[in-house]
N, C-alpha and C positions, 0 to 999 in steps of 0.2 A: 723739670729742665728734659730737653730730647737732646742739648747739645753744651757744650762748656758756655758758660757765661763771657770767656774773652771774645767770645766768636759776636757778640751781640755789642763789646765797645763800642762801633760806631754810632750806630742809632745809640746807645743811652749817651753818650756825650752829645749828639747833638740834639735830644730829648730835653736833655736836663739845660743848654746852651737857652732852647727858646724857650721853652719854662720862665727860667730868669729874666728870657731879658723880650724879644717882640710881643711874646703869649703872657707879660704879667698883663696887661691891660686887660684881658680878655673878662668875659661873664665869669663869676664862678661857676657856674653851670658847666659852661665848656672846660674849663679848667679841667675839674671835678671830670669830665668825660674823658679829658682824653687820660687823665692820672689813673684811670680805672681801665682804659686800653693797655696802659702804660705795664701794669700789674701785669694785667691777662695773659701779654707777652711775655715777660718774663716768667710766668707760670708752663706758658705752651709751648715757646717755643716755634720754628718752624719745624714739621714733619720730616726730618731726617729718618726715622728710625721706621725705615717700610712694613719690618717681619711681623703679622699680626696687625698692620692696619689697614685695612680694604681698601679706602677710600681713597688711599695714595700707594696699593699696593705695584703700579706699574706706572708709576711718575717718580723721578729721584729729583726731589730742589737743592740735593747740595751743591753744584753747580751754583747756584745760585748764593744757598747760603755763608756760601764758604768764604764770597764774595762781600767788599768793604764798603757799601754804597753809603754814598753819599746823600744826605738830604737833600734838591734840587731846590736853588734859590731861585729867587723870584727876578725879574727883568726890569729893572727899573729903569726911569723917565721914556725915553721915546722908544717903541719897540724897534727889536734887533732885527722882528718879520717885516716885508712887505703882504698886505692883502693878497698879493699876485703869486706868490708863492702857495701861502694856501691853496687857491684856487685852484692851481695846477697840480695841486694832491687829488684832482676830482672829484670832487664830493661838493663841494660849494655850490648855492644856490643864491640867488638876490631876493628871489619871493620867499624863503624861509627866515623864521629869527634862527641868526646863529650865534653861540658863544665857543668862543675863543682862549682855547688857556694855552699854553707853551710853559715847559715843563711844570705842570701842576698847576699853573697859576694862572689867574682869568688878566685875560688882556684887549679891556674896552675899545682902547685904538680897532684893533681887528674884527670887532665884535659890533653885531646890531643888536639892537633892545626892541622888544614891538612897547607902544604905549603904553603908559599907566595904564589900566584898566581893576578895578574893586575886583573883580570877580576873575583875573590870570595875574601869575605873579611871575616871572621870569625874573632872576637872575643870578649871580656869584652867588656862593655859599657864604664869602666874607663878605661881602658886604648884610648877607640876610640874617648875617647875626646880629646885627644891630637893626636894622630893618621890621626882623622875624622873630626873632629868639625866642621868643615862648612858640611857634609852631616847628623851631626847629628843636627844641630842646624839648619838645612835647611827641615828636615823629621818630629824632634822628638814635639810631643802637634800637632802635625798641624789633625794627626785622631782622636786622642786623647781628644780633650781639656782638659783645666783646670777646664771651666765651664762648664762642660761634669755631675759628680754631684762629690760629699765629698770625693768617695775616689779617684779618678783618681785625684783630686786637691791636696791630702794628699801626693799622691804616688810620684806625680809632684816636691812635694813641699821637699822630704825626695830621690829624685833623687841619686844615688850612683854610683850603678853598677846593671849589666845587663845581655842581649847579644846584639850585634849587626852585623846581618848579612847584607851583600851589593852584589847581585850576578850582574854582571857589563849586558852589552845588549848582547842576544847571546850564554850566557854563561849556561854550567850546570855542576849542581854541582857535581861532582864525587862522591859523600857518605852523606849518610844521617846526618844531625847533631842536635843532641840529645844535648840540655840544662836542667841541671839535676840540679834544688829548694829541695837542703835537708835540712829538720833544725831539729839539731843536740839533742834537748832541751837541751844543756850545759846552756842556758841562759831563766830560767823562767819567764814566761808572755813578750812574745819578740816580736815583730812589723816586718817583714820584707817589703818590698819597693822592690821588684825585675822589671826590666824596660825593656820590650825585645823591638827593631827596628828590620825591616826585609822590604828591599829594594828588588824588584825584578825587575832589568828590562826589556827592551821591547824582546819579545823571550825569555829569562833566564828561568833556569827550577830547582826549589829545593826541597826538602822535609825536614824538620824537624821536632821534637818533643820536646816537653814543659812537663818537668814531677814534680811535687809538692812531694815529699815522706817525711818520717820523718823516720829518721834513726831505730828509734826499732819497723816499722815496723805500723801495726795499730793494736796493742798492746801496746803503750806508752801511760802514763798517761799528754806529754806534752800541757801545754796551750796558745798555739802561737795563731799568728797573719799572715797570709801571704795577702797580698795587692798588687796582681800581674797587670801589666800591659801590653799589647801588643799592640803592631799596626804594620800594614802589607799594602805595596805600593806594587801595581803588576801594573806596566805598561803594557803597549799593549803588546801583546800576552803571558803573562809570564804565565808561571803553576807550583802554590804552592802546596805541598800535605804536610798537617798540621793536627797532633794531641794532643792531650792535655789530661795528663795523673791526675787524682789528685787519690792522697791517700796518706792522711796523719792521724795525731792523730785524737782518737775516743774526745778528747777536745777542738780541735784546729777550729780556725775560719780563714775561704776561705775566698777571693772577690776578682774573675779574671773579668777583666776586657779587653775585645778584641773589635781592630777596623779596619775595614780593606777597602781599595780603591784597586777599582779594573779597569781596562780600558779596551780599543776593545779589545774582541775576546780572552780577560785574564780566567783562570781559577783556582780556587778551591778548594779543594777537604780536606775537614777536616769533621777529629771525636773527639769526646769530652767524655772522660769516668772517671766517677769520686763515689770515693766511702770512705765510713771513715771519716769525719768530723762531727763537733758536729753543724757547720752549715755553707754553702760551697753559694755563690751565684754568678754565671755563666755568666755573663753581655757579648752578644756576639754580632754586629754589624755590617752588609757586606752592602757597596753600589754600587751595580752594574751600575758605572758611563757614558757608553761606550756599543754603538750597538755593542752585541754577545759576552757581559762577562756574566760566568755562575758560580753559584757554587752551592755545594753540601756540605752540615751539616746534620754529621750525631753525634747521641748523645747513650750512655745508661752509666745512674747513679743507686746504689746500694744505702739504705738505711736501717737501722735497729736500733736498740730499742726508742731512739729518737731523733734522728738523720733527720737535716731539710738541704733539699736542691733546688734551688731556680734557674732555666734556664731561661735567659730573652732571647731572640735570635729576632733579629730584622732586615730585608731583604726587603733594600730600590733598588726596581727597577725604575731609573730616568730617564733610558734609551731608549727607545724602542728597539724588539729584543734581548732582557735581560730574562737567564733564572736561576730557583732556583728549589732545591730542599732541604725538610727538612725531617728528621729522627730522631725524640729521641723517644728512649723506658724508662720504669724506672720500678724497682724489688722493693716493698716496706714491710718490714718486720716489728712487733715488733709495737708500738708505731710513727712508723715515721712518714715524713712528706714528701710532694715531690710539689715542683712550677713547671706550669709550661707556660710560655709564649709568647706565637710566633705568630707575627707579620710581612705582607707581606704587603710593602707598593705600588702600582704601581702608579704613578704620570701620569700626564693627557697627559702628549705623547709617554710617555712610551706604544705604540703601541706592539701590537704581542707577550708583554711578555708571559711567560710560569712558571709557581709558581706550586710548591704542597708542603704541610705538611703535618707531619703526626704525633700523639703522642699519643703513644699505653702505657699504665700502667698494670703491672698485682700486684695484692694486696692480699701478703702472710698471712695477718690480719685480722680480722675485726678491730684491730684498728688503721691501718694504712690507711692513708691519701692523697690523691692527687686532688690541684685544678686544674686544664688544661685548657688555654683561650686559643686559637689558633682563630685565627681573621686573615681577609684579609681586608685592605683599596684602593679598586681597584676607581680609575679615569680615567681611560680610557675603552673606549669599547668596542676595537677587542683584547682580552686576553683572554689566557685560565688557568684560577686557580681552584684551591679546594684546601680542608683541612677538617682536622678529628681530632678526638680524643676518645679514649677508655680507659674504666677504669673498671676491672676485676677479677676476681679469678680464679684456674685452672680449665679448666673445667672437672667436675664430670665424662661426660658422658668418654670422654676421657680416663680416669682415671679407671674407671670399665672396659671399651674394655682392655687397656694397664692389667689388675688385674689377667683379665679373661687369662689370657694369662702367664699367671704366673709370672707376676711381681708382685714384691710387691712394696705395698705406697710409702714408701722412695724413693725408686729403681724410680720411673716411675715419679715423683711429677721431682726431681732432671732431669731426661732427658727433662722433659716438659720445664723445666725453663731457662736448659743451650738453647733450643732450640730458646729459644722467646732471648735468650739474642744475641744468634749466627748472628742471622738478621743482627745486626749491629755492629758486633766484625768481620762479614766474609768482612763488605763494605772495613775494612784495606788492605790496599795493601802490604804493605810491612811485608811478612812476621813473622822474627821473633818476633818483635811485636804482631800482631797478633796470634801468640803462647803464648805471655808471658800474651796478655789481655786475649784470654782464659783460662789460668790455673787460673790466677788471680780469675777471675770471680767465676770458679766454684770453686774451694776454698772457697769464701764465701757463696754460697750456702748451707742456713742448714742442717745438715745432717739426721737432724728427721724433715719429716713436717706434723705435726696435719691436719686431717681432719678438715677444717674450719666448718665445720657443727657439728660440737662439740663445738662452741663458743669463738672460739680461733678467 
């Protein structure tokens, strides 16, 4: 145990109550899966002891672990949220398939599912337990195992709802699928554990987006905890385009765990965009397990005040002729802190692997801090691999040049910050999403940017 069991009493009480109550009629395999999750959580706990734990060396979860978060309840009856409120958050698109979850629970009245198709299955996880139980039993927890860490174990213990996407062999999803997870703030100090499972059959293709939002935008004072887990399986030749947006309240906590398995000649293109939370941890692992598998992971994060964001990325080149590209960028202001840990593992037999990773950070204040640790673990001798990391302030020479052309300091700074962010935003192939992200991050850039030479 990493801390006293007394701190888990709230979770224990909720788990026992749900197991003997609403969950009592669930299939035995699901009850067993939850029990394995709870047992693992009791053994692993939260990683509050950071000494000797490289994965959590720069991020403290004590503020999260010390709070008695209550499991978020489902919204009974008529939805308490109007669809216009969801649309106001700026990510809604009527041409997409939209699944909306309020405090971790699916809301059918706010969602629009595609027509039934033998080659495409898109539904919420709670309903899929009945309609697609055999597939869930086969794939759930195979990539994100309960022994992975305490957060994954806790998510599995409270596995209730989320999204299930299954694309059949050779099928192409006709429209992007948007999973919208909204914290409503109707339940203070609540925790939700959404689970997403995506299975892309051989030769299939799909684009899906995960958005984690707060109903009141980034101005809310909701003290909530989202503990999300996403599992993806890409069979041979599958193509998956995946985007993840995190824009919750300034007092919220967010832990996102993503686990991906890739088969032969499969392709993953992923973009992660994050801002707004008190503490966020995104743990993204990809296994390239067959020749020809490739992934491209791009990320952009923005922090201010005392916010903290931690991106832990791991790409495992387990087989030869695999390719990975990793580009993450951070914009830090105030007294905020960012952590980037990028690890590329090339195994002994993974000859002809090609890997590149880059992390760049732009510091807008003297008090902002970044800890960047890109690393390569190479056990093969015929590979092409490289990595790099940079952190610095806005280039004063470029600012001087722009001001000499009549551009004021604030405008010049915003132009340079926006250009820095757009390198990642422009990797988004989905135009409506790209436009929304461009507007979102542009609005978040401070209107006035003091000169750092003045001690800021």
